[in-house]
C-alpha positions, 0 to 999 in steps of 0.5 A: 489542494491534495488528495488527503485534504479532499478526504475531509469532503469525503468524511463530511458525507460518509463519515470518518470511520469509513476513510481510515482503512485500506478497505471497507469491511462488511459482515459476511456469513459469519465472517468479514468481507473487505472491498477496495477500489483504485483509479490509475491514469497513464500519465500520473500512475504508470511510469514511462516505459511500462509494457501493457502487461506490466500496466495490467499487473500493476493495476491488479497489484495496487488493489491486492496490496490493499487487501493484503494490508487488512490481513485478508485473503483476496478473492477477486478483482474487477477491472474497468478499463478506459482504452485509448486504443483497443489493441492494448486490452489483451496484454493489459488483461493478461498482466492483471490475470497473472498478478491475480493468480500469483495471489490466489485471486481471480480476475472476474470481469469488469467493464470497457470504455473508450478514453482519451487517456488510458484509465483503469479502475481496479476493484477487489474483494477479499475475505478475512480468515477467522472473521478478523481484520487488521486495521490502521488503528490499534497501536499503543505506545511501546509497540514496535514499528515494522516493514516487510521489505526494504523501502525506496527501491521504486523511487530509486528506479525512477531516479535511474537505478535500473537494478530496481526497475522490476520492483517499480514496474511489477510490484508484488502484493504482500498477501502471505505476509499480511496473513501471517502478520494478522495471525501473529497478532500485530496491532495495526497495519497498512500498505506503503504506496506513498512513502513511509513518512506519509503512511505514518501520517495516515496511521497517525490519523487513525490513532491517538499515539505517535511514531518514531523512526530510527533511520539507521534501522532502514535497510540500505539499498545496494548501489545507492549512497546511504543518504539517498537510500534513506531519503528514498525509503522515507519519502519515495512512493510505489513500494507496496510493502506492509507497514505494521505495529506489533506488541513487544511480546508478539515479536518476532512474528515467525514465518515472515521476514520483516525489519523493526525500524522504530517505536510507537510513542505517546506524543501524537507526531511523526518523528525521524531520529528524534525530530518531528518530520513533515508530511512528505511523500507522493500525493495527487494534487490539484491547482486551485 
């Protein structure tokens, strides 16, 4: 059983609509407030060799990336830190604060506890300019599929391509890109944390259309064989770029760099180079 299968339990209790997006959305003073939370464990979420500063940075980055994916501006992050030793706290908070400040957000507080394994819960709040967010649903056949940067670099780093190590350990939330894409009229958006194909399946879950990727349009990674580069881009996790769909008459969206990599199609499936692709990517799993 994996985390996406367990989502069905969540839906039975709180409803489907509440599980489709990167953030929960609430009315707030005539606008919209977005809220999100993430849990990270040292053994499953933080690659070996990370400094505590980088652990703090990544803990904030994953949450800020969710807010960016809604086309919202982040306001604050709260960290609940379960520490295996108190000596780690200063650098974790320093890294988290640096990430927040780079995105115009405030590290506003949180909670502390003792844990056998370092565990961090990162929660964030943001606000949508103009009272409008970009959700995962909204794509229609004919829209182009875009990504805000080369994919697969984090997976390449895990596979030993050290030139991409910083991308893996210090991911940069695409806040400005999300704001520009939202104002440019993209039809749907999410962040890519578990691989492009698996993210497309998440979009498929929220829409009544399908997604077709041309792997030849994926930017190739320097120093990585082309076949491996495409594999990492399609199925590797940890990139935290934005994945979006855009009506043809809204393309190009000025002020942001992105790569068109495919089209939205009528048949509800995910395909790569014209063939159906299975849902593969990074998933938390339970053996039961």
